[in-house]
N, C-alpha and C positions, 0 to 999 in steps of 0.2 A: 744541311750534313752540322750539327754542334760543332765550338773548339772549346777548348781545356775552359777548364776556369780556378780548378785548384792554383794556388799561387801555388805553391813548396815547388810541383810539375814544373809550371811554365817556367819559375828559372830556373831550373834544373836543365828545362830543353828549349833554353832561347838563342842556342845558336847563330850568335850574329853574324850577319853577313855583310861586306862593305861593294859597295853596289859601285863600277865605274860613274866616269863623271862625278859634274861641280851641278849643283844646283843651285835655283835662285825664286824668292818668293816676291814676286813682282804687285802692284796695284795698278787699274786700272778703270778706266770709265768705258772701255770698249767695250762693246756688244760680248757673250761667251762666241755666236758664229765668230767675230772676226780673229781670235784666239783658238778654236779651234783649231784648224790649220796649222798652229805650233805643234801639236798634239801635247797638250801639258801633263803635267802626273797630276796633277788633284786644281780643283779650281773650287772657290768660296765664294761666299757670296755674302757683302757685308755692308752697311748702312754708306760708310763712303766709298765704297768700292766691289769692284772684282780681284779677289788676291786671286792669283796665279800660279803653281808653282811647275815651274822649268829648267828644262837642264841649258848652263849657263850661256853654249855658244848660240842659242836659240833668240831668249832671252835680247842675244846681243844685237842677230842681224838682225830683227823686230824691233830694236832701236830701244828699248823696255830696260828702264832705271833700276837698279837695285843697288841696297844697300851694303848686304852681307851674303858670302858664299858658303854653302853649304854642301857635307858629304851625306851620303845619304844610306842607312844603316834598316837592314832589315830584320828583324827579329822571325827566324824561320819556324816558329811553333805556330800551329793555329792556335791563338788564342781566341777565346769566344769573347764577343764584344763585351758580355755583360763578368766580365773578369772584374774581381775587385781587390785593386791595390797594387793591379801588377806593374801598366807604367809609372803608381808612385814608388814603387819598389826601383827600377831604374832610374828616373829624371832624378831620386835622392843621390841612387850613385855614383852619376854624372854631376850632380850642384855640388855636391862635397869634394870634386875636386875642379871645382870652379869650370864644369863646362854647360853651355846653355843648350837647351833642345831643345828642338820645335816637334813632337810627336803627331803621327798622322796616323787615325787605325781605318785600316780598312776589312775586307768581313771575313778575310781569313790570317793574316799580320798588322801587326802593330810595327812602322817605318820611325826612321829614327833619323833628321835631318841633327848633325852638326856641323860646328867652323870649321872646314875645310884641314889648317892649321892642325884641328883637336881631334882629327878623325881616328888613328892608326891608336889610338888612347886612350880613347872611347871604347873603342872593337876592344881591347887587349881587357878594361874594367867589364865588361860585359860578359868576358869569354868566364871570365871569374865565377860569373854564378852555375855557366854551365860544367865548369870544373870541379864545383863544391865545394868550390875555395870560399870561405867567411870572411865577405868585406872587411875592410882593413882602412880605418879613413883617417 
């Protein structure tokens, strides 16, 4: 099942959902088998180590240090991994308000990790796309 590629349709269908809980990005030299019991949301191998996206409480319980705390917004539209400009439009919108975003694209949806303190503001800004409101910067 392939996702949507039309940018206009994607932006109108965005339907952002603010997920419960707080998340952190940590880096570790631990083996994947050691972090899997923590039920990470995501893993990525980098030259410097393993990046792990975890619920904050699991990182705390495992004594894994982190530098920032995020909330996760899921874009409910089924976007194609080959869609052009979708994340660019979204991240540009958030950047225009000084909101950092760490996007993660999965097979069905894109997920945005935004600073916890700006999560509700981010949700409102993204909802403007679905409401058909032209972004006002």
